Backbone as a ProteinNet text record, in pm:
[ID]
protein_1_A
[PRIMARY]
MDYIFGQPNDFPLRILVPSDAVGAIIGKQGSTVKQIKQKTHAKIDVNKNEASNIQERVIAFRGQQENCVQACREVLGIMHEDATSKNKTK
[TERTIARY]
-10903.2	-10970.5	-10954.9	-11042.3	-11024.9	-10987.4	-10873.2	-10839.4	-10704.4	-10720.9	-10628.4	-10583.4	-10454	-10388.8	-10415.3	-10461.7	-10490	-10616.7	-10721.8	-10850.8	-10921.5	-11012	-11069.2	-11107.5	-11152.4	-11174.2	-11070.7	-10937.3	-10836.9	-10809.3	-10797	-10779.5	-10652.5	-10535.4	-10423.1	-10424.5	-10412.5	-10400.5	-10290.3	-10209	-10082.8	-10074.6	-10055.8	-10055.3	-9919.1	-9852.1	-9741.8	-9784.4	-9731.4	-9781.1	-9663.7	-9670.9	-9545.4	-9512.3	-9379.7	-9350.4	-9395.3	-9418.1	-9450.5	-9602	-9675.5	-9818.4	-9846.8	-9742.5	-9773.5	-9826.9	-9752.5	-9790.5	-9927.6	-9998.6	-10140.4	-10214	-10171.5	-10249.3	-10260.3	-10150.6	-10130	-10209.5	-10175.9	-10246.5	-10180.3	-10207.6	-10142.2	-10170.5	-10051.5	-10065.7	-10142.3	-10164	-10212	-10366.6	-10418.9	-10556.3	-10638.5	-10570	-10640	-10649.9	-10543.9	-10541.3	-10625.1	-10645.5	-10714.4	-10877	-10903.2	-11040.6	-11088.6	-10991.8	-11008.4	-11023.1	-10939.7	-10957.9	-11099.5	-11124.4	-11273.3	-11384.5	-11366.2	-11480	-11480.8	-11370.6	-11385.8	-11366	-11312.5	-11297.2	-11180	-11090.6	-10976.7	-10850.9	-10759.7	-10634.7	-10539.7	-10485.5	-10376.1	-10255	-10159.7	-10007.6	-9931.9	-9878.1	-9780.9	-9647.6	-9564.7	-9416.1	-9341.2	-9308.7	-9238.1	-9104.8	-9041.4	-8908.1	-8834.4	-8888.7	-8820	-8722.4	-8628.3	-8525.9	-8588.1	-8540.9	-8593.1	-8574.9	-8496.4	-8449.1	-8532.2	-8628.9	-8703.7	-8836.4	-8856.2	-8972	-9122.4	-9125.2	-9259.8	-9252.6	-9372.2	-9394.9	-9498	-9490.7	-9603	-9699.3	-9826.8	-9930.9	-10000.7	-10021.9	-10104.1	-10223.8	-10327.3	-10455	-10490.8	-10550.5	-10582.9	-10738.4	-10815.3	-10941.1	-11043	-11159.1	-11252	-11238.7	-11259.6	-11232.8	-11293.6	-11405.8	-11486.3	-11443.9	-11379	-11333.8	-11198.2	-11115.5	-10983.9	-10999.5	-11087.2	-11132.6	-11176.1	-11256.6	-11302	-11209.4	-11115.7	-11000.9	-10909.9	-10874.7	-10791	-10853.4	-10979.4	-11036.5	-11020.7	-11040.4	-11018.6	-10860.5	-10777.3	-10637.1	-10621.9	-10664.1	-10657.7	-10718.3	-10841.3	-10890.3	-10813.6	-10751.8	-10663.4	-10545.5	-10488.8	-10369.7	-10393.4	-10528.7	-10581	-10594.9	-10667.2	-10674.5	-10540.3	-10444.9	-10304.9	-10241.4	-10241.4	-10173.5	-10239.8	-10378.9	-10433.2	-10395.9	-10396.7	-10353.2	-10210.2	-10119.8	-9992.6	-9982.7	-10039.7	-10031.4	-10092.3	-10191	-10244.9	-10147.8	-10050.7	-9963.3	-9828.7	-9820	-9689.1	-9712.2
8736.4	8791.4	8932.8	9022.7	9166.1	9208.2	9146	9194.6	9288.3	9404.9	9499.7	9505.8	9477.5	9501.8	9622.2	9639.7	9769	9828	9728.5	9777.7	9796.8	9879	9915.5	9787.5	9680.9	9547.7	9454.5	9494.5	9402	9366.1	9225.2	9178.2	9062.2	9107.7	9013	8901.6	8778.7	8667.1	8578.8	8540.5	8457.3	8325.6	8224.3	8095.6	8031.2	7952.4	7867.5	7712.8	7656.7	7518.3	7443.6	7307	7220.1	7216.4	7220.8	7218	7090.7	6989.7	6872.1	6859.3	6951.5	6970.9	7074.4	7136.2	7240.2	7178.1	7074.5	6995.4	6977.4	6910.7	6877.8	7011.8	7109.6	7251.8	7298.1	7300.8	7354.3	7270.4	7139.9	7041.7	7017.3	6922.6	6908.8	7011.3	7071.1	7188.1	7300.5	7304.8	7427.2	7403.4	7293.8	7281.5	7298.7	7254.8	7262.9	7396.2	7473.5	7609.6	7693.9	7661	7733.9	7717.4	7591.3	7574.2	7648.3	7662.7	7722.3	7878.9	7914.7	8066.3	8087.3	8009.2	8021.1	8013.9	7919.2	7903.4	8009.1	8061.6	8173	8307.5	8325.6	8461.2	8538.1	8444.5	8519.3	8491.9	8591.8	8579.8	8487.7	8388.8	8307.4	8292.7	8318.8	8321.5	8217	8120.3	8033.8	8061.2	8100.7	8124.9	8015.6	8015.5	7899.2	7919.4	8039.1	8060.1	8039	7985	7952.7	7827.8	7828.7	7721.3	7578.7	7499.4	7346.5	7284.3	7331	7269.6	7337.7	7422.5	7468.3	7392	7389.4	7304	7353.1	7492.4	7565.3	7654.7	7672	7772.7	7868	7987.4	8094.5	8084.1	8082	8092.9	8221.8	8313.6	8444	8443.6	8496.6	8515.2	8655	8716.1	8859	8877.6	8959.9	8975.5	9014.1	8994.7	9021	8918.4	8974.3	8891.7	8758.9	8762.5	8610.6	8520.5	8580.3	8515	8442.6	8533.5	8475.7	8378.3	8384.3	8294.4	8153.7	8158.5	8038.4	7966.6	8056.3	7992.3	7931.3	7980	7924.1	7804.1	7799.4	7661.5	7553.3	7590.2	7494.5	7447.8	7517.5	7486.4	7391.3	7424.7	7356.7	7218.6	7200.7	7091.8	6988.1	7058.1	6974	6922.9	7004.2	6955	6835.1	6844.4	6731.9	6606.9	6616.7	6498.8	6449.9	6541.6	6494.6	6418.9	6477.8	6422.2	6284.7	6274.8	6144.4	6035.8	6079.7	5983.8	5930	6028.4	5989	5900.8	5921.9	5827	5688.3	5683.3	5557	5466	5537	5451	5408.8	5459.2	5417.1	5318.4
-1838.5	-1706.4	-1715.6	-1689.7	-1672.9	-1538.9	-1478.2	-1339.7	-1349.6	-1273.5	-1264.8	-1128.5	-1098.2	-962.9	-905	-791.4	-724.7	-731.6	-787	-797.4	-650.1	-641.2	-490.5	-423.5	-488.1	-439.1	-409.5	-434.9	-439.6	-291.1	-281.8	-134.8	-181.6	-116.9	-131.7	-27.1	-63.2	34.3	-14.3	83.7	55.8	128.1	98.6	177.4	136.5	228.4	204.3	182.2	86.9	70.2	55	85.4	66	-96.1	-109.9	-256	-326.7	-260.9	-335.8	-361.1	-309.1	-344.8	-472.7	-492.8	-615.9	-733.2	-769.9	-880.8	-886.7	-792.3	-781.3	-790.3	-723.6	-738.8	-886	-966.2	-1083.7	-1176.1	-1169.6	-1253.5	-1378	-1454.2	-1588	-1675.1	-1733.8	-1816.2	-1767.1	-1619.9	-1566.5	-1553.3	-1583.3	-1580.9	-1451.3	-1351.3	-1217.1	-1164.2	-1172.1	-1132.1	-1217.1	-1354	-1421.5	-1408.3	-1370.5	-1317.2	-1194.1	-1110.3	-975.9	-1026.2	-1096.8	-1133	-1194.1	-1292.7	-1357.5	-1246.8	-1163	-1069.4	-964.6	-916.6	-821.5	-855.3	-966.8	-1022.3	-930.5	-879	-832.1	-898.9	-887.2	-976.7	-870.8	-936.5	-836.3	-916.4	-826.2	-883.8	-805.6	-864	-805.5	-841.7	-752.7	-787.4	-845.8	-981.3	-1035.5	-1037.2	-1001.3	-997	-889.7	-790.3	-670.4	-680.2	-599.6	-593.6	-576.7	-629.4	-623.4	-493.3	-408.2	-294.3	-161.3	-191.7	-81.1	-43.7	71	135.9	94	85.7	90.2	-39.6	-78.8	-207.9	-174.1	-216.4	-197.2	-307.7	-272.9	-352.7	-330	-400.1	-394.4	-466.4	-393.8	-436.9	-448.4	-560.9	-549.7	-622.6	-573.8	-621.9	-505.8	-520.3	-418.9	-296.6	-180.8	-59.7	-53.1	-79.1	-96.8	-211.6	-306.8	-414.2	-380.4	-310.6	-279.4	-168.6	-77.4	34.7	-32	-133.5	-202.6	-266.7	-343.3	-405	-316.1	-195.7	-87.3	-43.8	-28.2	18.5	-83.9	-200.8	-319.1	-331.2	-311.5	-303.3	-182.1	-62.4	49.8	26.7	-38.3	-67.3	-160.7	-254.6	-343	-268.7	-177.8	-109.1	-12.1	42.6	130.9	42.2	-71.9	-147	-196.6	-227.3	-264	-159.9	-38.8	91.6	114.7	109.1	134	32.6	-100.3	-186.4	-180.4	-138.4	-131.7	-3.4	103.6	219.7	200.9	97.2	71.4	-21.8	-89	-167	-88.4	26	99.6	168
[MASK]
++++++++++++++++++++++++++++++++++++++++++++++++++++++++++++++++++++++++++++++++++++++++++

C-alpha cells in the first residue's frame, strides 16, 4: 500500500475494542484485517504489544476520512458477529 503518514488527506481515527474480539478482527494469520484494508484502502493498526490482562485494545485507522469510517464499520460488524456467535454457544 502506498500510504504515507501525514498526507494532506490523513484522517486519524481510533476506537477501543474488547480484547477478546481482537482475534476475530485480525482473523487467521491476519486475513480478516487484510481484507478490510484491501476493501476500504485505509491503514489499520492493531496494537499487539499491549499487556494480556487489559480489557480493551486500541485499533487505529488512517487514510481518507470516508475510508476510515468504512473500515471502522467493517470492524464493528465483525465485533457484532463475534459477540453474537459467542452468546449462542453459552
